[in-house]
Structure formats: structure tokens, C-alpha cells
N, C-alpha and C positions, 0 to 999 in steps of 0.2 A: 593509330586510332580508324577507325571503321563507325561511320554513319550512313544512313538511308532516308530517302525521302520518297513517300508516290506521288506522282504528278496526277493520280485520278487512278480509280480504280471500279468499273464494272461495265456493263455491257456496251457503254457510250466509247470505251477505249481504256487503255491498262498502261501505265509506263510508270517504271519505279528507278530513281536513281541510286546508286550504289558508289560511294565513296571511300579512299582509303589515303590516309594521309602519312606521310614515314618524311620526316624531318621537312625539309621544303618540298618535299615529292609527293603529289596529287593525282590521282588515278581516280576517273569517275564511268563507271560502265551503268548505261541505259539497259533496263532489262524491259524489254517489248517495247514496243514504239507505236500504240495503237490507238494516234493521233492523230487529226490533220496537222499539216504542219505550222501555219500561223497558231493555233491552239496548243503545240508542243512548244516553239517559240514562247510563247505568253506564259505558261507555265512554268517553262526553265526560268526565263526571266523573273516570276516571282521568287525561286528558287534562289536567286543570285547567279544565275548560269545563264548562258548562250548556249547554242546547239554547238560552236565550236569546241567548246569546253569539255565535251564528248570524246570518250578516247575509245571505247569499244560499244557496241550494239549487240545483247544477246537476244535473242528471238524464239520463244517457248514455243510456239507453233505458228498454223499459215494463217489462224482466224483474224479477221479483219480488225478485231477489237484490240488486238494485239502486235499484227504485223503495222497497220496505219502507213505512215510515213518513212518507214525505214529507210528502203531504197531512197527515196529522194534524199533526205535527212545525209544518208551516207555516200552518196554520189557530188552532192554539194561540199560537204566539209571532208571529203576523202578519209571516213571514218572506218574500221575492218567490223565487219558483220560478221556475226556465229550465229548458225544456226544448224537443225540436223540435215540428212539428203533428203528424209520423206518431207519436211517442210519445206527444202529448196522446189522440191518436183511438185508439190501441191499447190506451191505459189508460183508456178506456170513459167519453172525453169530460167526466173530472172536474171538478166545480165547485170552482173553489180561490179563493171568493171575491173577485176582481180582484188576486190575488196572483200570479197565471201570466203569465209572457212569453214567448214564441217565442223559441226557438234556433235558429241557421241555420247552416248550413255555410259559413266562410269570413267572418262575418261579427261583428268583435269585441264583447265585453259590456264596459263600462265598469262596476266596480264597486267604488268607494271606490278602495282602493290597489292593488288589481286589476285587471289587463286580462284576461280569458278568451278565448280563441281557438278553438271548435269547430269541427271538420273532420269530413268524413263518414269512414265506412269499412265494407268491407264485413262485416256480421253477419246472423244470421237475426232481424231486429226490421223494427219498422216505418221507422224514419227514424234510426238510430245515428248518435250521434254521440263522436267522443271529443276531449279537446281539449288546449293547451296553458295554462299559467299564469304572469304575467310582474307584479313590480312594479315594471319600467322598468330595473333590472338583472341579474335572475336569473330565467331561465325550468325550470318543472317540465313535464313531458313525461307526460302520464296516458294509457295505451292498455291498456285490460285486457281488450277482448272483441272479438275481430275473429278473422277466418277465413286471413287472409293481409294481407301490406301492400301496398300501391298506391306507385307512386312519389309520390301526393298523401302520403299519412302518411308516409314517410321525409322528404319537404322540411318537414315540421310539424318532425317531431324533429330536426332537422340540428344546431340550436344551443341544445339544452338544457341546463341545467348539472345536472341531474336527473332522473330515468326512473323511472316505475311501470309496467313492464312486463309483460305478461301472459305468462306461462310456466304455461301451463293442464295440459298432459300430456305423457306419453314415450309414442309412437305405440306402441313392443312392450307395454308395460304397459296401454293402452289396447286391444289388440287379443286380451291376454289376459284381459282384466275378462270379467265376469260381464254386463255393459251388453248389452242388445239391438242385433241387426245395424246397427239403424236408426237407433240412438244412436250408435255408434260411426261412423256416416258421418256424422250431424248433428256432432258434435264433432270430428272429423276432417277435416272437408269446408271448402270455400271460404269459408262464411260460417257457420264454427264458430266453434272456439278455436285458440288458437296452441300447437303443439308447440315444446319447447324449442328443439329446435335451428331453428327458425322464428324466437321471439325472439331465439337467437344470431346470426341471420342480421342482424337487423334492428340488435341493437346494434354491431356491425363496421361496419355501414355508416352509423351515426351516431353512433361513437364521434368523440371528439376530446379534445384534452388539458385543456380546462375542464370536462370532465363527474367532477362530483364522488360521485353517488351513484345507483347502481343498483340498485333494490328490485326484485325478485321477485314479481310477485303473481298472483292468481286460480287459486293451485294445484290442481288438482284431488283430493279425499283419497284417489279410489280410485286415480286412474291417474297418480300423480305422487308425489316427495318431494323434499324441498330441498334433498336431493345430489343429484338429478340436475339440477334447476334451476340448483344454483350452478354445478356441471360444467361445463354447456354456457353459462351466460356468464361465466363465469372462463375459459374456453377463448377467446370472443369479444373479452373485454377484454385477454387476456393479464395477467389478475391470480391473484393465490393465492385460493382459493374465500372463504377466510372475508371477505373483502371487498366479497362480495356479501351482500344484505340479502334478508332474504326476508319477506313482511308474511305473519304468520301467520292463519290462520282466525278464529281466537277474541282474539288480543292486537294483532294487526297491527303498528305498529313504534312505535319510539319517535320524539318530536321530530328532524325530520333538516331541518338547516338548507342549503339551497340557496348 
């Protein structure tokens, strides 16, 4: 059985627990760890977990809202950490005391009952990776930070039964915001973040009958709203807006079975 739970998604911090069970064997991977350590402990507690229940941490890129307390948690609990070499360099070549493993594009990672499949994305980071996670029967796609979808990205998401999909901004709200011009260009650029309509195009391309859950993620608090994101994705999926879930910046989501 494969399930996942966002612990929070947005510019204030991103973290998602992915869990695979096979009989009495349970594997839990934390995808990104972009929260303070006390907040992480509290949110894991709300999910019925402790930091010591995590078997591995995968960091998608070096930005603080994704890296967060990863090193502190890993060192305290002796949890192995995967990230790209570029992410490690951009993070200052931090010492993980033997716990660090290098993740590479298109090289699967075996982690207990889970297989992680990292893939490269266009984002303004050193060597960013997003990923799919599978227990062999079901597949979750995590796509939370990129400026546009390449053919490679679409191919990776084509057979997922669940998607955590970035819906960062509404272009009109971004244009009218108080952001300085350079930041508007960065967010809306080809290596920035996905607008709602771009996320909807991705969903429309990879949509299939076995796709059970679509979760809008990484919404900008200033330049988007759950209503905007739901409307865009519901239109692409041809479903009711309430069928689209939104990962809250502070609450994340409930557990979702894939």
C-alpha cells in the first residue's frame, strides 16, 4: 500500500511524507524538509509520526523552503539523505557525516518498499530534481518547483495514480502584486514557478482513468488562491472543483492512499 501526506506546501516550507507498506514492513521517505525542526516535529506528530520514523530524506533542491532542517534531523536521527551533487554544492558542501547519497537524473533509488525515480526539471537552482515514488503497484508524482514542463517531465508523470502538482501563481495576481519587477520575471519565467494554467496543461496531458488524486501544491500566499488553483485543475480534469485537493501552507493534507 502506498500513501502520502503533505506536511505543508508553500514559500514558508515544503515537506511530504511518502509511505509504503508490505505486510509488517513500512518504509517512509520525507520528500523535502523545508521547515524548522520544531515545526517539523509538530507536523509529523499530527500525522502520527516522529522524526525517528523517517527512513530516508530526499531533497529536491537547495532553496531554504525545501532544505530547511534536513541536516539537523538527519544527523540527530541518523537518517540517510539523497540530493543531487549540484544541490549539495549550492548548500555549501555541508558535512552529513556519511549519511549523504548522490541522487542523479534517471537513476532509481531503492529504499525499502519504495523506489524513487528522480528526474531533472527547469528551475532556478543548481541541479534540481523532482521525482516519482512507487511501491511497485502504485505511483505518486511530485512536481512542486519548475518553470515549465519539458517532454521529459510529462513522460515521467504519464502513469501516476496521484500527483502533487505545483500551482504557484495566477499571472494577473502576480502582475498586480507588489513584487519588484525582477521577482515577477523570476517567478513567471521559464525557470521559475508554474502558473495555474501551466499546471492545468500538464494535468490535461497526463490525465488517465487511473489517476485518483490531484493535489495543488506550492500556492503563493500573495499571488494565488485555492479557488484559482482548483478552478484551473478542475477544468483540465473535467471534474468538480471540490474534487481537487489543495496542500495548505500550514496544514498540508490528510493522508491520501494512492
